[in-house]
N, C-alpha and C positions, 0 to 999 in steps of 0.2 A: 074604684080605680086600682086600689091595692090588690083586691081580690083578682082582678083581671091580670095584673102583672104576675101574681103567684101562679095562676093557671098557665100563663104563657111560659114561664120558667119551667114548670112541671112538664109541659108539653115538649120543650126542648130536651129536657133530661130523658124523657121516655124515648124520643126519636133517636137521641145519641146512643142510648143503651141498645136499642134495636139494631142500629148500624154496626155497633161493636160485636154484637152477637152474630150478625150476618157474616162479618169478615172472619170471625173465629170459626164459624161453621164451615166456611169455604177453605180455610188454610189447612194444609196437611204437610207433615214432615216428609221430605224426600229421603233424608238420612244424614249421615255424618261423613265427612271426608277429611283425611289427614293429609294436608298439603305440605310437601317437604321443602318448598321454596317460597320466597316472598313473591307476591303477585300484584297485579293491578286489576281493579274493576272500575270502569269509567275513568276518572282521573285521580283516583285514590289508591294509594299503595297500602298493602296489607302484609303482615309478617307471616311466616310459615306457622303452621299449627293445625289443630283440629277445629273444623268449622261445621256448623249445623246448617243444612239447606232446607228451607221450608217454601213450599209452593203456596203463595198467598191467593192469587187469582190469575186469570189468563194473562200471561206475559209479565207477571210480577213475582219475584223471588226475594226471600229474606235470607241473607247469609250472615251468620252470627258465630262469633268465637267466644265460648264460655270463659276461657282463661283470661283473655284481655278485655272482654266486654265490647269488643268492636262489633258493630252492627251496620249493615248496609242493605238497602233495598235496590235490587237490580232489575231493570226493565229488559225484556227480551221479546223477540218476535218468533212465531212458530217456524220451525225448519223441518220439512218433511223428508223422510228417508224411505227408500223402497223396502228396506229390511227392518224388522223389529230390533230394538236395542236389546242385546243379551244381558247387559247389566246397567246399573245406574252409574253414570260417569260425569265428571267435569272435564271439559276439553280446554286446554290452554294453548295459545300460540306463543312461541318463543322467538324473541328478537334479541339476539346477542345474549346478554345475561338477564333480560327482562321477560317475565311471563305475564300474559294478559288472558284473563278468563274470557273464553270465546263462546262456549256452548254448555248447556245442561241437558243431559239425557236421562230418562227414567226407564228402568228395565221393563220389557214387554210392551213398549210403545214405539210407534214409528214416527211420532211427532216429538222432536226435541225443541229446545229453545236456544236461539242465537242471540247473544247480547249485542246491543248496538255498539258500533265502533266509537271509541272516545277520541278526543283530539290527540291524546298521547299516542294511541296506537296509529293513528293516521300519520303523525309526525315520525314515528319509528319506521313506518313503511316508506315514507318519502326519503328519510335518511338512508335507508338501505338502497333505494333506487338511485340516489345521488352518488353513492360510493361505488356501486357496481356498474360495469359497462352495460349498455342497453341490452345486448344479447344475453347477458347473464341474469338479469332481474327475474325472469320467469322461473329459471332453474333454482333460484335461491329464495323460494317462498318460505315463510316462517315454518319452523318445525312444529308439529302438533304433539302435545303431551297429554296423556289420559291419566286422570286420578280417579280411582274407583270410589263410589259412594256406598258406604255400608248402611244397612237398614236395621241396626241394633235397636 
């Protein structure tokens, strides 16, 4: 009985190690971005600073700040463009003084990744629509800001 339990534990350890090796083999660094303003991913606020962006797997990115130790996993869906991206970039939407990470693009690729809208972004859009007259809402879409990703 004890021997069977040890074998089962060993099996779980081996399977776990194989899964970790598989994820590590798939992930690749997209690069680093120096973001000059505080921003939101999902419903979480982040300070300005240098962030490392890593592609984990289809639709999953890790965004990490070495200085503060802040780490977030961001889910995104593919977004296809007719043109190849000239450089790797983070695209932010600006609502007043708030910036929301919207897209991640890698150089030489026509498939970028659009992050899912969080409740915070939806509420910022509703607030803008509530304040502006109906005929003004379409003209006052959020401004887009591009932050380059360097591949140092």
